[in-house]
C-alpha positions as CSV (number, residue, x, y, z in Angstrom):
1,X,-20.3,-4.8,18.3
2,X,-17.9,-7.1,20.6
3,X,-15.2,-5.3,22.6
4,X,-11.7,-6.4,20.8
5,X,-13.0,-8.4,18.4
6,X,-10.8,-8.1,14.9
7,X,-12.7,-8.1,11.6
8,X,-10.6,-9.8,9.3
9,X,-11.6,-8.9,5.6
10,X,-11.0,-11.3,2.7
11,X,-12.0,-10.9,-0.6
12,X,-11.3,-13.7,-3.0
13,X,-11.5,-14.7,-6.4
14,X,-10.4,-18.4,-8.2
15,X,-8.0,-19.0,-5.7
16,X,-8.7,-22.2,-4.8
17,X,-4.8,-23.3,-5.1
18,X,-4.2,-21.1,-2.1
19,X,-7.1,-20.2,0.2
20,X,-6.9,-23.2,2.5
21,X,-3.6,-22.4,3.6
22,X,-4.5,-18.5,3.9
23,X,-7.6,-20.2,5.8
24,X,-5.1,-22.1,8.2
25,X,-2.7,-19.1,8.9
26,X,-5.6,-17.5,10.3
27,X,-7.0,-20.4,12.2
28,X,-3.1,-20.6,13.6
29,X,-3.3,-16.9,15.2
30,X,-2.0,-16.7,18.8
31,X,-5.2,-13.9,19.5
32,X,-8.4,-15.8,19.1
33,X,-11.1,-13.0,19.3
34,X,-11.6,-12.7,15.6
35,X,-14.0,-13.2,12.8
36,X,-13.1,-13.7,9.2
37,X,-15.4,-12.3,6.3
38,X,-14.8,-13.9,3.3
39,X,-16.5,-12.1,0.0
40,X,-16.5,-14.8,-3.2
41,X,-16.0,-12.2,-6.0
42,X,-17.5,-14.4,-8.7
43,X,-15.5,-17.4,-8.6
44,X,-15.7,-20.4,-11.1
45,X,-13.4,-22.4,-9.5
46,X,-13.4,-24.7,-5.9
47,X,-12.6,-21.2,-3.8
48,X,-16.1,-20.8,-2.1
49,X,-16.7,-24.6,-2.0
50,X,-13.3,-24.7,0.1
51,X,-14.4,-21.6,2.2
52,X,-18.1,-23.0,3.2
53,X,-15.9,-26.1,4.5
54,X,-14.1,-24.3,7.2
55,X,-17.0,-22.0,7.5
56,X,-19.1,-25.2,9.1
57,X,-16.4,-26.4,11.8
58,X,-15.4,-22.7,12.8
59,X,-18.1,-20.3,13.7
60,X,-15.6,-17.5,13.6
61,X,-15.7,-18.3,9.6
62,X,-18.0,-16.5,7.7
63,X,-18.8,-16.7,3.5
64,X,-20.6,-14.4,1.7
65,X,-21.2,-13.8,-2.2
66,X,-20.0,-10.1,-3.4
67,X,-23.4,-8.1,-4.3
68,X,-21.8,-6.2,-7.2
69,X,-18.5,-7.1,-9.1
70,X,-14.7,-6.3,-8.3
71,X,-12.8,-6.2,-5.2
72,X,-14.0,-2.7,-4.2
73,X,-17.5,-3.8,-4.1
74,X,-16.4,-6.8,-2.2
75,X,-14.7,-5.0,0.4
76,X,-17.7,-2.9,1.0
77,X,-19.4,-6.1,1.4
78,X,-17.1,-7.5,3.5
79,X,-17.3,-4.4,5.9
80,X,-21.2,-4.1,5.9
81,X,-21.1,-7.8,7.6
82,X,-18.3,-7.3,9.9
83,X,-18.9,-6.3,13.6
84,X,-15.1,-5.7,15.2
85,X,-14.0,-3.0,16.7
86,X,-10.7,-3.4,14.8
87,X,-10.6,-3.8,10.9
88,X,-7.6,-5.8,8.9
89,X,-7.5,-6.7,5.5
90,X,-6.3,-10.0,4.2
91,X,-5.5,-11.3,0.8
92,X,-6.9,-15.1,-0.1
93,X,-3.5,-16.2,-1.6
94,X,-1.3,-15.0,1.5
95,X,-0.5,-16.3,4.4
96,X,-0.7,-14.7,8.5
97,X,2.6,-15.4,10.7
98,X,1.2,-16.8,13.9
99,X,1.4,-13.4,16.3
100,X,0.3,-11.1,13.4
101,X,-3.2,-10.3,15.3
102,X,-2.0,-10.4,18.4
103,X,1.1,-7.8,17.8
104,X,-1.1,-5.6,15.8
105,X,-3.9,-5.4,18.4
106,X,-1.5,-5.0,21.4
107,X,0.3,-1.9,19.5
108,X,-3.2,-0.2,18.7
109,X,-4.0,-0.7,22.2
110,X,-0.9,0.6,23.5
111,X,-0.4,3.5,20.9
112,X,-4.4,4.4,20.9
113,X,-6.4,6.0,18.2
114,X,-5.4,7.8,15.4
115,X,-2.5,4.8,14.7
116,X,-2.0,2.3,12.3
117,X,-0.9,-1.0,13.0
118,X,1.4,-2.1,10.0
119,X,3.9,-5.3,9.6
120,X,7.1,-6.5,8.2
121,X,6.3,-9.0,5.3
122,X,8.6,-11.3,3.3
123,X,7.4,-12.1,-0.2
124,X,7.6,-15.9,-1.6
125,X,7.8,-17.1,-5.3
126,X,7.4,-21.1,-5.7
127,X,9.6,-20.5,-8.7
128,X,11.8,-17.7,-6.9
129,X,11.8,-14.4,-6.7
130,X,12.7,-11.7,-8.6
131,X,15.3,-8.9,-7.6
132,X,12.6,-6.2,-8.4
133,X,10.3,-7.7,-5.4
134,X,12.9,-8.5,-3.4
135,X,14.2,-4.7,-3.5
136,X,10.7,-4.0,-2.6
137,X,10.6,-6.1,0.4
138,X,13.4,-4.4,1.8
139,X,12.5,-0.7,1.2
140,X,9.1,-1.5,2.6
141,X,10.9,-3.2,5.5
142,X,13.4,-0.2,6.1
143,X,10.1,2.3,6.2
144,X,8.0,0.0,8.6
145,X,10.6,-0.4,11.4
146,X,10.7,3.1,12.0
147,X,7.2,3.8,11.3
148,X,8.2,6.3,8.0
149,X,6.2,5.0,5.6
150,X,4.6,8.4,4.5
151,X,7.8,9.4,4.1
152,X,8.3,8.2,0.8
153,X,4.5,7.3,-0.2
154,X,4.7,8.7,-4.0
155,X,7.2,6.2,-4.6
156,X,5.3,3.2,-4.2
157,X,2.6,1.6,-2.1
158,X,3.9,2.0,1.3
159,X,0.9,0.4,3.1
160,X,1.0,-3.4,2.2
161,X,-2.8,-4.0,1.5
162,X,-2.9,-7.3,3.1
163,X,-1.0,-5.8,6.5
164,X,-2.8,-3.5,8.4
165,X,-4.9,-2.7,11.1
166,X,-6.9,0.3,12.1
167,X,-9.6,1.3,15.1
168,X,-13.1,1.0,13.2
169,X,-13.7,4.7,13.9
170,X,-10.3,5.6,12.3
171,X,-11.0,3.4,9.4
172,X,-14.8,5.5,9.0
173,X,-13.5,8.7,9.5
174,X,-10.7,8.4,6.4
175,X,-13.9,6.8,4.1
176,X,-13.0,3.1,4.9
177,X,-13.7,1.3,1.4
178,X,-16.1,3.9,0.0
179,X,-13.9,5.3,-2.3
180,X,-14.1,3.6,-6.0
181,X,-10.5,5.0,-6.7
182,X,-8.2,1.8,-8.2
183,X,-5.9,0.9,-7.1
184,X,-7.8,0.7,-3.8
185,X,-4.7,0.0,-1.9
186,X,-2.5,3.0,-2.6
187,X,-5.6,5.0,-2.2
188,X,-6.1,3.8,1.1
189,X,-2.8,4.5,2.1
190,X,-3.0,8.1,1.0
191,X,-6.0,8.8,2.7
192,X,-4.6,7.0,5.9
193,X,-1.8,9.7,5.2
194,X,-4.6,12.8,4.7
195,X,-6.2,11.9,8.0
196,X,-2.5,11.8,9.8
197,X,-2.7,8.4,11.2
198,X,0.8,7.3,12.7
199,X,2.4,4.3,11.5
200,X,3.4,2.2,14.5
201,X,6.9,1.0,14.0
202,X,7.1,-2.9,13.8
203,X,10.2,-5.3,13.4
204,X,8.5,-8.3,13.3
205,X,7.6,-10.3,9.9
206,X,3.5,-10.6,10.3
207,X,3.0,-11.4,6.5
208,X,3.8,-14.0,3.8
209,X,3.0,-12.3,0.7
210,X,2.8,-14.8,-2.2
211,X,3.5,-13.7,-5.6
212,X,2.6,-15.6,-8.8
213,X,2.1,-14.8,-12.3
214,X,-1.7,-14.7,-12.5
215,X,-2.1,-12.3,-9.6
216,X,-4.6,-9.7,-9.8
217,X,-2.1,-6.9,-9.1
218,X,0.1,-8.3,-12.1
219,X,-2.6,-8.4,-14.7
220,X,-5.4,-6.3,-13.7
221,X,-5.6,-2.6,-16.2
222,X,-6.6,-0.9,-12.7
223,X,-3.0,-1.5,-11.5
224,X,-1.0,-0.2,-14.5
225,X,2.0,1.9,-13.9
226,X,-0.5,5.1,-15.4
227,X,-3.4,4.1,-12.7
228,X,-0.6,4.7,-9.8
229,X,0.8,8.5,-11.6
230,X,-2.6,9.4,-12.0
231,X,-3.1,8.9,-8.0
232,X,0.1,9.9,-6.9
233,X,-0.6,13.5,-8.9
234,X,-4.2,13.8,-7.5
235,X,-2.7,13.7,-4.1
236,X,0.3,15.7,-4.6
237,X,-1.7,18.3,-5.7
238,X,-4.6,17.8,-2.8
239,X,-1.8,17.3,0.2
240,X,1.4,18.9,-0.6
241,X,1.5,20.9,-3.8
242,X,2.3,25.1,-2.9
243,X,0.6,26.6,-5.9
244,X,2.8,30.1,-4.7
245,X,6.0,28.2,-5.4
246,X,7.1,26.9,-8.9
247,X,6.9,23.6,-9.6
248,X,10.0,21.3,-11.4
249,X,9.9,17.9,-13.1
250,X,12.9,16.6,-12.6
251,X,13.5,13.8,-15.6
252,X,12.2,13.1,-19.4
253,X,12.0,9.4,-19.5
254,X,8.8,7.3,-19.7
255,X,7.0,8.5,-16.4
256,X,8.8,12.1,-16.4
257,X,7.0,12.4,-19.9
258,X,3.5,11.0,-18.8
259,X,3.8,12.9,-15.7
260,X,4.1,16.1,-17.8
261,X,1.3,15.1,-19.9
262,X,-0.7,14.8,-16.7
263,X,0.2,18.3,-15.3
264,X,-0.5,20.0,-18.9
265,X,-4.0,18.6,-18.9
266,X,-4.6,20.2,-15.4
267,X,-3.2,23.3,-16.3
268,X,-0.5,23.1,-14.0
269,X,2.7,25.1,-14.6
270,X,6.0,23.4,-14.7
271,X,9.8,23.8,-15.6
272,X,11.3,20.7,-16.7
273,X,14.8,19.8,-15.7
274,X,17.0,16.9,-16.5
275,X,20.9,15.9,-16.8
276,X,20.7,14.2,-20.2
277,X,22.7,16.3,-22.8
278,X,20.8,15.1,-25.3
279,X,17.7,16.6,-24.1
280,X,18.7,19.8,-22.6
281,X,17.8,22.5,-24.9
282,X,15.0,20.5,-26.4
283,X,11.3,20.8,-26.5
284,X,8.9,17.9,-25.5
285,X,5.2,19.0,-25.8
286,X,6.1,22.5,-26.4
287,X,8.0,22.8,-23.0
288,X,11.8,23.4,-23.1
289,X,14.0,21.0,-20.7
290,X,16.6,22.7,-18.7
291,X,19.6,21.6,-17.3
292,X,18.9,20.5,-13.6
293,X,21.1,23.2,-12.3
294,X,18.5,25.7,-13.5
295,X,16.8,24.6,-10.3
296,X,18.8,27.4,-8.5
297,X,17.6,30.2,-10.5
298,X,14.0,29.6,-9.5
299,X,12.8,30.9,-6.2
300,X,11.9,28.4,-3.5
301,X,10.6,25.5,-6.2
302,X,9.2,22.4,-5.1
303,X,10.7,19.5,-7.5
304,X,9.0,16.0,-8.3
305,X,11.8,13.4,-9.4
306,X,11.0,10.8,-12.2
307,X,14.3,9.3,-12.6
308,X,14.4,5.4,-11.7
309,X,17.8,4.9,-11.3
310,X,18.8,4.5,-7.9
311,X,22.6,5.7,-8.2
312,X,20.9,8.5,-9.4
313,X,18.6,9.3,-7.0
314,X,21.4,9.0,-4.2
315,X,23.4,11.8,-6.5
316,X,19.9,13.8,-6.5
317,X,19.3,13.8,-3.0
318,X,22.7,14.8,-2.2
319,X,22.2,17.9,-4.7
320,X,18.7,18.6,-2.8
321,X,20.7,18.4,0.6
322,X,23.6,21.0,-0.5
323,X,20.6,23.3,-1.2
324,X,19.1,22.5,2.2
325,X,15.9,21.6,0.8
326,X,13.6,18.9,2.6
327,X,12.1,15.9,1.4
328,X,8.2,15.8,1.1
329,X,8.1,19.7,1.4
330,X,10.8,20.6,-1.0
331,X,10.9,17.7,-3.3
332,X,9.2,14.2,-4.1
333,X,10.4,11.0,-5.3
334,X,7.6,9.7,-7.8
335,X,9.6,6.7,-8.8
């Protein structure tokens, strides 16, 4: 294993329209001690041939066929072929900024083991970016600039899958790509959180993140909302839930109802509160809905908030603060 070698792991499937741009962005890195491991996940377009042509010209680029099928197996295959003592992932339809690898390895060398290098991201789309992605970018970058990514981990995936770097030993300790849980990027982010790897603050854009209608994260069942909620509940119960305290669900919309069903299936007792007068006093799944101020009658409760409206979230946060309740200890936003 070579000292300070960065292994860039890149699974791909049918991205021949974008993969050359991805390769060019890796070749333009100011830090040059890297190897790029591209894994073809059964493409039926020209993706493999494109990478193969690049590999013939630069020995740092390697391309292999996925040993099985799916992105998790592709990542496992990539890792098996890697040699670097720093590990990072890249998506074949995205672009690195020229300073990405240099910035990340400098940060890791400065901060040492048990730290996670992350970077600012910039979404782009040929026909214009939606307001939702623009808000997500702003939210994610706001966390990354201070290294406070975990503080809102139950909202969305707080570690951009194609924009992190870790010491190889730390990657192995937290299980690397050995988990078969989808969505794999969010599961990995939770395992970074569980391992207590500190996110290094970063104020530089290191990734241009492409969005388009056929991107896997938009179309595959593994990235459906229910998969995300199942994953959130799993890690909440493992890492933050205190069974000695009463648990409350705040919100009775679609996500609140789905959460309630998951908790009932797991035999986790909870109270259900909301601020919708049309629902207060009614029963859903044999659970009575109380007015939100019922929370004050509970002894040291924990609350999971499923209310998506931004203004309402601000008001709910203000309410928690009046009760001297702390985020990620007493209350958790799941959206």
